[in-house]
C-alpha positions in Angstrom: -43.1 -40.3 37.2 -44.5 -37.0 36.0 -42.3 -33.9 35.3 -43.6 -32.2 38.4 -42.7 -35.1 40.6 -39.3 -35.4 39.0 -38.5 -31.8 39.5 -39.6 -32.0 43.1 -37.4 -35.1 43.6 -40.4 -37.3 44.5 -39.7 -41.1 44.4 -43.3 -42.3 43.9 -46.9 -41.4 44.3 -48.3 -41.8 47.8 -51.7 -41.5 49.3 -53.0 -38.1 50.3 -52.7 -38.9 54.0 -49.0 -39.5 53.8 -46.2 -37.1 52.9 -44.6 -37.9 49.5 -41.2 -39.6 49.6 -38.2 -37.6 48.3 -34.8 -38.5 47.0 -32.1 -38.3 49.6 -30.2 -35.8 47.6 -33.3 -33.5 47.6 -33.6 -33.8 51.4 -29.9 -32.8 51.6 -30.5 -29.8 49.4 -33.4 -28.8 51.7 -30.9 -28.9 54.6 -28.6 -26.6 52.8 -31.4 -24.1 52.3 -32.3 -24.2 56.0 -30.7 -21.8 58.4 -28.7 -24.4 60.3 -25.3 -25.7 59.2 -26.0 -29.0 57.5 -22.8 -30.6 58.7 -23.6 -29.7 62.4 -25.5 -32.9 63.0 -23.8 -35.0 60.3 -20.0 -34.6 60.0 -20.0 -36.7 56.8 -22.7 -34.5 55.2 -20.6 -33.1 52.4 -18.9 -36.5 51.6 -22.3 -38.1 51.3 -23.7 -35.3 49.2 -21.2 -35.7 46.4 -21.8 -39.4 46.2 -25.4 -38.7 45.3 -26.6 -38.2 41.7 -27.2 -34.4 41.2 -30.7 -33.2 40.7 -30.0 -30.2 38.6 -33.6 -29.0 38.1 -34.4 -29.1 41.8 -31.2 -27.3 42.9 -31.6 -24.6 40.3 -35.3 -24.0 41.0 -34.5 -23.9 44.7 -31.9 -21.2 44.1 -34.2 -19.2 41.9 -37.0 -19.3 44.4 -34.9 -17.8 47.3 -36.0 -14.2 48.1 -33.9 -11.4 49.4 -34.2 -12.1 53.1 -33.6 -15.8 52.7 -30.4 -15.1 50.7 -28.9 -13.5 53.8 -30.1 -16.3 56.0 -28.6 -19.2 53.9 -25.6 -17.4 52.4 -23.1 -19.2 54.7 -24.5 -22.5 53.6 -24.3 -21.6 49.9 -20.7 -20.4 50.4 -19.9 -23.7 52.1 -21.5 -25.7 49.3 -19.3 -23.8 46.7 -16.2 -24.4 48.9 -16.9 -28.2 49.2 -17.6 -28.4 45.5 -14.2 -27.0 44.7 -12.6 -29.4 47.3 -14.4 -32.4 45.8 -12.7 -31.6 42.4 -9.4 -32.8 44.0 -10.9 -36.2 45.0 -9.7 -39.4 43.4 -13.3 -40.8 43.3 -14.5 -39.8 39.9 -18.2 -39.9 40.9 -17.5 -37.1 43.4 -15.7 -35.0 40.8 -18.5 -35.4 38.3 -21.2 -34.5 40.8 -19.2 -31.5 42.1 -18.8 -30.2 38.5 -22.5 -30.5 37.8 -23.4 -28.9 41.2 -21.1 -25.9 40.4 -23.0 -25.6 37.0 -26.3 -25.4 38.9 -24.9 -22.9 41.4 -23.6 -20.5 38.7 -26.8 -20.7 36.7 -29.3 -20.7 39.6 -27.7 -17.7 41.4 -27.4 -15.7 38.2 -31.0 -16.4 37.1 -32.3 -15.3 40.4 -30.1 -12.2 40.6 -30.1 -10.8 37.1 -30.4 -7.2 38.3 -27.8 -7.7 41.1 -24.3 -6.4 40.8 -21.4 -8.8 40.0 -20.0 -8.2 43.5 -23.3 -9.3 45.2 -23.4 -12.5 43.1 -19.8 -13.2 44.0 -20.6 -12.6 47.7 -23.6 -15.0 47.6 -21.7 -17.7 45.8 -18.4 -17.8 47.7 -18.2 -14.9 50.0 -16.4 -11.8 48.8 -13.6 -12.0 51.3 -12.7 -15.5 50.3 -13.6 -15.2 46.6 -10.1 -14.8 45.3 -8.8 -17.9 47.0 -11.9 -20.0 46.1 -11.7 -19.1 42.4 -7.9 -19.6 42.4 -8.5 -23.2 43.7 -11.3 -23.8 41.3 -9.3 -22.7 38.2 -6.2 -24.6 39.3 -8.2 -27.8 39.7 -10.0 -27.4 36.4 -6.6 -26.7 34.7 -5.3 -29.9 36.3 -8.3 -32.0 35.1 -8.0 -30.6 31.6 -4.3 -31.2 31.3 -4.2 -34.5 33.2 -4.6 -38.1 32.1 -8.2 -38.3 33.5 -11.2 -39.5 31.6 -12.5 -37.7 28.5 -15.9 -37.4 30.1 -14.4 -35.4 33.0 -12.6 -33.1 30.6 -15.8 -32.6 28.7 -17.6 -31.6 31.9 -14.8 -29.2 32.9 -15.2 -27.4 29.5 -19.0 -27.4 29.9 -18.7 -25.9 33.4 -16.4 -23.1 32.0 -18.8 -22.4 29.2 -21.6 -22.3 31.7 -19.7 -19.8 33.8 -18.8 -17.6 30.8 -22.4 -17.5 29.3 -24.5 -17.0 32.5 -24.9 -13.3 31.6 -26.3 -11.9 28.4 -23.4 -9.5 28.2 -20.1 -11.3 28.9 -18.4 -8.1 30.0 -20.9 -7.7 32.9 -19.9 -11.1 34.3 -17.6 -9.9 37.1 -16.6 -13.5 38.1 -14.6 -13.7 34.9 -12.0 -11.3 36.5 -10.8 -14.3 38.4 -10.6 -16.3 35.1 -8.4 -13.6 33.7 -6.1 -13.7 36.7 -6.0 -17.5 36.8 -5.6 -18.3 33.1 -6.5 -21.6 31.5 -5.1 -20.5 28.1 -2.4 -23.1 28.0 -4.9 -25.9 28.8 -7.0 -24.8 25.9 -4.0 -24.8 23.6 -3.0 -28.3 24.8 -6.4 -29.6 23.8 -6.2 -28.0 20.3 -2.7 -29.3 19.6 -3.4 -32.9 20.5 -5.3 -34.8 17.7 -7.2 -37.1 20.1 -8.3 -34.3 22.5 -9.1 -32.0 19.6 -11.5 -34.6 18.1 -13.5 -34.8 21.3 -13.2 -31.4 22.9 -11.9 -29.1 20.2 -15.3 -27.4 19.5 -15.9 -26.5 23.1 -12.3 -25.3 23.6 -12.4 -23.0 20.5 -15.8 -21.5 21.5 -14.6 -21.0 25.1 -11.4 -19.2 23.9 -13.4 -17.0 21.6 -15.7 -15.9 24.4 -12.9 -15.3 26.9 -11.1 -13.1 24.4 -14.2 -10.9 24.2 -14.4 -10.2 28.0 -13.9 -6.4 28.3 -11.6 -6.4 25.3 -11.9 -2.7 24.8 -11.9 -1.7 28.5 -8.9 -3.4 30.0 -5.9 -5.6 29.2 -7.3 -9.1 28.5 -4.5 -11.7 28.9 -6.3 -14.1 26.5 -6.0 -11.5 23.7 -2.3 -10.9 24.4 -1.6 -14.7 24.5 -3.6 -15.6 21.4 -1.9 -12.8 19.4 1.5 -14.3 19.9 0.8 -18.0 19.4 3.1 -19.4 16.8 2.9 -23.1 17.5 2.0 -24.8 14.2 0.1 -27.8 15.6 -2.0 -25.6 17.8 -2.9 -23.2 15.0 -3.6 -26.1 12.7 -5.8 -27.6 15.3 -7.8 -24.5 15.8 -8.2 -24.3 12.0 -9.4 -27.9 11.8 -12.1 -27.3 14.4 -13.4 -24.2 12.6 -13.2 -25.9 9.2 -15.1 -28.9 10.3 -17.9 -26.9 12.0 -18.4 -24.8 8.8 -18.1 -28.0 6.6 -20.9 -29.6 8.7 -23.1 -26.5 8.3 -22.5 -26.5 4.5 -23.3 -30.2 4.3 -26.5 -29.8 6.2 -27.6 -27.0 3.9 -26.7 -29.0 0.8 -28.6 -32.0 2.0 -31.7 -29.8 2.6 -31.3 -28.2 -0.8 -31.1 -31.5 -2.6 -34.1 -32.8 -0.6 -36.2 -29.8 -1.7 -35.1 -30.0 -5.3 -36.8 -33.4 -5.9 -40.3 -34.6 -5.9 -43.7 -33.0 -6.5 -42.8 -29.7 -4.7 -40.0 -29.0 -7.1 -42.2 -29.8 -10.1 -45.0 -27.6 -8.9 -42.6 -24.7 -8.2 -41.2 -24.9 -11.7 -44.7 -24.9 -13.2 -45.9 -21.8 -11.5 -42.7 -19.8 -11.5 -41.3 -18.5 -8.2 -44.5 -18.5 -6.2 -43.1 -20.8 -3.6 -39.5 -19.6 -3.5 -40.0 -17.9 -0.2 -41.4 -21.2 1.3 -38.5 -23.1 -0.1 -36.0 -20.7 1.4 -37.7 -21.2 4.8 -37.4 -24.9 4.6 -33.7 -24.6 3.6 -32.8 -22.5 6.6 -30.2 -24.1 8.9 -29.3 -22.6 12.2 -26.1 -20.5 11.8 -23.1 -20.9 14.1 -22.0 -17.5 15.3 -19.8 -19.0 18.0 -17.5 -20.6 15.5 -17.6 -17.5 13.3 -16.5 -15.4 16.3 -13.6 -17.8 16.9 -12.6 -17.5 13.2 -12.7 -13.7 13.4 -10.6 -13.5 16.6 -8.0 -15.9 15.1 -7.7 -14.0 11.8 -7.9 -10.6 13.5 -5.5 -11.2 16.4 -3.0 -13.7 15.1 -1.2 -13.1 11.8 0.3 -16.6 11.9 -3.3 -18.0 11.6 -3.5 -16.6 8.0 -1.3 -19.4 6.8 -3.9 -21.9 8.2 -6.5 -20.5 5.8 -4.5 -21.5 2.8 -3.6 -25.1 3.8 -5.0 -27.4 1.2 -6.5 -30.9 1.8 -8.9 -33.2 -0.2 -12.5 -32.0 -0.4 -14.6 -34.9 0.7 -18.1 -35.3 2.0 -17.9 -36.6 5.5 -20.8 -38.8 6.4 -22.8 -38.1 9.6 -21.8 -40.5 12.3 -23.1 -40.9 15.8 -21.0 -39.0 18.3 -19.9 -40.3 21.6 -22.4 -39.5 24.3 -21.3 -36.8 26.7 -22.3 -36.5 30.3 -25.5 -34.7 31.1 -24.9 -31.0 31.4 -27.2 -28.1 32.4 -26.6 -26.0 29.3 -25.7 -26.0 25.6 -23.9 -22.7 25.2 -25.3 -20.3 22.5 -27.8 -22.9 21.2 -25.1 -24.7 19.2 -23.9 -28.3 19.2 -20.5 -29.5 18.1 -20.4 -31.3 14.8 -19.0 -34.7 14.1 -15.2 -34.3 14.2 -14.1 -37.6 12.6 -11.9 -35.9 10.1 -9.7 -34.2 12.7 -8.7 -37.6 14.0 -7.3 -38.5 10.6 -5.5 -35.4 9.2 -3.4 -37.4 6.8 -5.7 -38.5 4.0 -4.6 -40.2 0.7 -4.4 -37.6 -2.1 -6.1 -38.4 -5.4 -4.8 -36.3 -8.3 -8.4 -36.1 -9.6 -9.8 -35.0 -6.3 -10.8 -31.4 -5.9 -8.7 -29.8 -3.1 -10.1 -27.4 -0.5 -9.0 -25.3 2.4 -10.5 -23.3 5.3 -10.9 -20.2 3.2 -12.9 -22.0 0.6 -15.2 -23.6 3.2 -15.7 -20.2 4.8 -16.6 -18.6 1.4 -19.2 -21.3 0.8 -20.6 -20.8 4.3 -20.7 -17.0 3.8 -22.5 -17.5 0.5 -25.3 -19.4 2.3 -25.6 -17.1 5.3 -25.5 -13.9 3.2 -28.5 -15.0 1.1 -31.0 -14.1 3.7 -30.5 -11.0 5.9 -34.1 -10.2 6.7 -34.0 -11.2 10.3 -31.5 -9.7 12.8 -29.9 -13.1 13.6 -28.8 -13.8 10.0 -28.0 -10.1 9.4 -25.4 -10.2 12.2 -24.0 -13.5 10.8 -23.6 -11.8 7.4 -22.0 -8.8 9.0 -19.5 -11.0 10.8 -18.7 -12.8 7.6 -17.9 -9.5 5.9 -15.8 -8.3 8.8 -13.7 -11.5 8.5 -13.3 -11.0 4.8 -12.2 -7.4 5.5 -9.5 -8.7 7.8 -8.4 -11.2 5.2 -8.3 -8.5 2.4 -6.2 -6.3 4.6 -3.5 -8.9 5.1 -0.6 -8.9 2.7 0.1 -12.7 3.0 -3.6 -13.5 2.5 -3.7 -11.2 -0.6 -0.7 -13.0 -2.0 -2.4 -16.3 -1.6 -5.7 -15.1 -3.0 -4.0 -13.8 -6.2 -1.6 -16.7 -6.7 -2.2 -17.8 -10.2 -0.5 -21.2 -9.5 -3.1 -22.0 -6.8 -6.4 -22.4 -8.6 -9.6 -23.7 -7.0 -13.1 -24.5 -8.2 -15.4 -22.8 -5.6 -19.1 -23.6 -5.8 -20.8 -20.6 -4.1 -24.4 -20.9 -3.2 -26.7 -18.4 -5.0 -30.0 -17.0 -4.1 -32.9 -18.2 -6.3 -34.1 -15.4 -8.5 -36.7 -15.2 -11.2 -34.5 -13.7 -13.9 -31.6 -16.1 -13.8 -31.0 -19.8 -14.0 -29.2 -21.8 -11.4 -25.5 -22.2 -12.1 -24.4 -25.7 -12.9 -21.5 -26.9 -10.7 -19.6 -28.4 -13.7 -19.4 -25.0 -15.4 -17.4 -23.4 -12.6 -13.8 -22.8 -13.7 -10.7 -23.3 -11.6 -9.4 -19.8 -10.7 -7.4 -17.9 -8.1 -9.4 -17.6 -4.9 -9.8 -13.8 -5.3 -12.2 -14.5 -8.1 -14.5 -16.4 -5.6 -14.3 -13.4 -3.2 -15.2 -11.0 -5.9 -18.1 -13.3 -7.1 -19.4 -13.3 -3.5 -19.3 -9.5 -3.3 -21.0 -9.2 -6.7 -23.7 -11.7 -5.7 -24.4 -9.8 -2.5 -24.6 -6.4 -4.3 -27.1 -7.8 -6.9 -29.4 -9.7 -4.5 -29.9 -7.3 -1.6 -31.3 -4.2 -3.2 -34.5 -4.2 -1.1 -36.7 -1.9 1.0 -34.9 -2.7 4.3 -31.6 -1.8 2.8 -28.5 -3.2 4.7 -26.4 -0.1 4.3 -23.5 -1.2 6.6 -23.2 -4.5 4.7 -23.0 -2.8 1.4 -20.3 -0.4 2.7 -18.2 -3.3 3.9 -18.8 -5.1 0.6 -17.6 -2.2 -1.5 -14.6 -1.6 0.8 -13.5 -5.2 0.4 -13.5 -4.8 -3.4 -11.5 -1.6 -3.0 -8.9 -3.3 -0.8 -8.5 -6.1 -3.3 -8.1 -3.7 -6.2 -5.5 -1.7 -4.3 -3.4 -4.8 -3.9 -3.7 -5.6 -7.6 -2.7 -2.1 -8.5 0.2 -2.1 -6.1 1.5 -5.5 -7.3 0.5 -5.0 -10.9 -1.5 -8.2 -11.0 -3.6 -8.6 -14.2 -6.4 -10.8 -12.9 -8.4 -12.6 -15.6 -11.9 -11.9 -14.2 -15.2 -11.0 -15.7 -15.0 -7.4 -14.6 -18.1 -6.5 -16.6 -20.3 -8.3 -14.0 -18.8 -6.2 -11.3 -19.3 -2.9 -13.2 -22.8 -3.9 -14.1 -23.6 -4.7 -10.4 -22.2 -1.4 -9.2 -24.1 0.6 -11.8 -27.3 -1.1 -10.9 -26.6 -0.3 -7.3 -26.3 3.4 -8.2 -29.6 3.1 -10.1 -31.3 1.6 -7.0 -30.0 4.4 -4.8 -31.4 7.0 -7.3 -34.8 5.2 -7.5 -35.2 5.1 -3.8 -33.6 8.4 -2.8 -36.4 9.7 -0.6 -36.9 6.4 1.3 -33.2 5.6 1.8 -32.2 9.2 2.8 -34.6 9.0 5.8 -32.4 6.2 7.2 -29.0 6.3 5.6 -26.3 8.5 4.1 -26.5 7.1 0.6 -23.9 9.7 -0.7 -21.1 7.9 1.2 -22.0 4.6 -0.5 -22.3 6.4 -3.9 -18.9 8.0 -3.4 -17.3 4.6 -2.8 -18.9 3.1 -5.9 -17.9 6.1 -8.1 -14.3 6.0 -6.8 -14.1 2.3 -7.7 -14.9 3.4 -11.3 -12.2 6.2 -10.9 -9.7 3.5 -9.9 -10.5 1.4 -13.0 -10.3 4.5 -15.3 -7.0 5.9 -13.8 -5.1 2.8 -12.9 -6.8 0.1 -14.9 -3.8 -0.2 -17.2 -1.8 -1.7 -14.2 -4.3 -4.5 -13.4 -6.9 -5.0 -16.1 -5.9 -8.1 -18.1 -6.1 -6.7 -21.7 -6.8 -3.5 -23.6 -10.2 -4.9 -24.5 -11.1 -4.7 -20.8 -10.8 -0.9 -21.1 -13.1 -1.0 -24.1 -15.7 -3.0 -22.1 -15.3 -0.5 -19.2 -16.0 2.5 -21.5 -18.8 0.7 -23.2 -20.5 0.0 -19.8 -20.1 3.6 -18.7 -21.4 5.0 -22.0 -24.2 2.4 -22.3 -25.5 3.3 -18.8 -24.7 7.0 -19.0 -28.2 7.9 -18.0 -27.6 6.5 -14.5 -24.5 8.6 -14.1 -26.2 11.7 -15.5 -29.1 11.2 -13.1 -26.7 10.7 -10.2 -24.9 13.9 -11.1 -28.2 15.9 -11.3 -29.2 14.5 -7.9 -26.0 15.3 -6.1 -25.7 18.7 -7.7 -29.2 19.5 -6.5 -28.4 18.5 -3.0 -25.0 20.1 -2.9 -26.3 23.5 -4.0 -28.9 23.6 -1.3 -28.4 24.0 2.4 -29.1 20.8 4.2 -27.8 17.8 6.1 -26.2 16.1 3.1 -24.7 19.2 1.4 -21.1 18.2 2.0 -21.5 14.5 1.3 -23.2 15.2 -2.0 -20.5 17.7 -3.0 -17.9 15.0 -2.7 -19.8 12.8 -5.1 -20.1 15.7 -7.5 -16.3 16.1 -7.7 -15.8 12.3 -7.9 -18.0 12.1 -11.0 -15.7 14.4 -13.1 -13.9 11.6 -14.8 -16.9 9.4 -15.5 -18.7 12.5 -17.0 -15.6 13.3 -19.0 -15.7 9.9 -20.7 -19.5 10.2 -21.3 -19.2 13.7 -22.8 -16.2 12.7 -24.9 -17.7 9.5 -26.4 -21.4 10.3 -26.7 -21.1 13.0 -29.4 -19.0 10.6 -31.5 -21.4 7.8 -31.1 -24.5 10.0 -31.9 -22.7 11.4 -34.9 -21.8 8.0 -36.3 -25.4 6.8 -35.8 -26.8 9.9 -37.6 -24.4 9.6 -40.6 -25.2 5.9 -41.0 -28.9 6.2 -40.2 -28.8 3.7 -37.4 -31.3 4.1 -34.6 -29.5 1.7 -32.2 -25.9 0.7 -32.3 -24.6 -2.7 -31.4 -22.0 -3.3 -28.8 -19.4 -4.1 -31.4 -20.1 -0.8 -33.2 -19.8 1.3 -30.0 -16.6 -0.4 -29.0 -15.2 0.1 -32.5 -15.9 3.9 -32.2 -14.5 4.0 -28.7 -11.3 2.3 -29.9 -10.8 4.8 -32.8 -11.3 7.7 -30.5 -9.0 6.4 -27.9 -6.2 5.9 -30.5 -6.4 9.6 -31.4 -7.1 11.2 -28.1 -5.7 10.3 -24.7 -8.5 10.3 -22.2 -5.9 10.7 -19.4 -5.5 14.3 -20.5 -9.2 15.1 -19.9 -9.1 15.4 -16.1 -6.0 13.8 -14.8 -5.3 16.4 -12.1 -8.8 16.2 -10.8 -8.9 12.4 -10.9 -5.6 12.0 -9.0 -6.7 14.5 -6.4 -10.0 12.8 -6.0 -8.6 9.3 -5.8 -5.8 10.2 -3.4 -8.5 10.4 -0.7 -9.2 6.6 -0.9 -5.9 5.2 -2.1 
């Protein structure tokens, strides 16, 4: 049977002289779209309808083809269909319940597709009649809640969640979906929590439940009181929070596994050999092949959990064995009219077996590590808007984590060390890191590595300014915690300093192009103030005095960048223009860095002249710096200015 015949509900081909035969359910749909009441001549019409297998394509296409005048003519029949669908959900006969759920999906989708420009009130009126809408939706939500919490089949529960996801996602902007007002009034929040807290239900429906909750939380969240936001923020039930964390963790793990499989697939064979022979000619092609569809729905769920519920922070830190979960066939789910947001739930076998044997030689992991690995993949490529938004959401989540005191304590706990294998963008000037060389360190080191990696790899023409601002602010928040708690983190700070200086160099080199789109002085100010923090308060969190020597060496070695930055901001701040005030702030912030440069450079040049050395080694420069620092306290150079400047960002 051809697709056209299938859509039209034709049973078989017939001769041209005879009318084609149609499925009985299609004939019954045609009666609904006629002016007369379909139950007028057949009292059992509605009972018979829900015993028939639903033809989703035909019903949706029929709804989409109805014009304005016809809508008024058949509105009573559409209202009656909706009403009888809701009634059928209370039937003991499961076939009727399944068909009613699928018919409701078709109704929601078909009516919205046809009336995209119509107001929410008009759509409500067409579906159920505005005067009866409150009672109809109350009955619908109560019966869906009963099905989700009851002892019915898992297939029915799956269909209930699919229907709710269909209802939530029928409009491009969820806040314009007026029907959701009734979902706010008749909450199913407890039903969602019940699914997440039960191991068996979570394994089969956890993904849909978490995505549904994340979407409902975002309905008019800034315009009115959303009960789902209030309820999510006060959840303190450990099994429920753990269940939510397991669903998010498994979805991100599945993504990481798929990416790793594609990466390994592309590393072997003739393609890999050819690429290594000719340099990086095919790196772009390789990246394209490695692209795996991101999962914004699960990222949104993670953000809402971290942002709204402080108790969820503890879930990020819960350790478990890091194992590769093989892909297994999932249990088939009933046919549904939509796959929300273009995503499919991953295999959730691990959630059905949370208690795994611990091997002392097995690397442990947690949700935060899995998220960092996911972020390192997503943040590699931000050239298209889809991945740019994913990277932005990852940085927003990291900002929420960096602002939480408990999360900071866990990140910096020296007794909780992990080996985090972040994915790195292929670049011509560096070799790929070997997994075995990655040390076991506090998790904050992995976060800083991720920030450094982003800074180094995204200095491009289409500059992602907002991502850079978030990135630098995350570093600042982590440093503030280290300063406050006097945590001396053993980290390769030199890589961070080098990345920040190169960022300033990039801003200088592309001043004209970037200023046409962005306020580069704000980013420059944040970067310079990070150096101010190291200079002023480094003695409270830098691991050794040698770290100070390395800091001064980097500043002096790259003094030309700071000199050029000062000349640029001085030029802009002394002229009238849009950026006068912003540039002036950078001028003042550079006082301390310039004081170091002006203090050390003459000593270094004098030493080089006396010893007839054209270029000093790093050891020689650091030796000179150490001798100077022993005799003169740099803190006396501009302490008042520095404290005044830094107080604005502390």
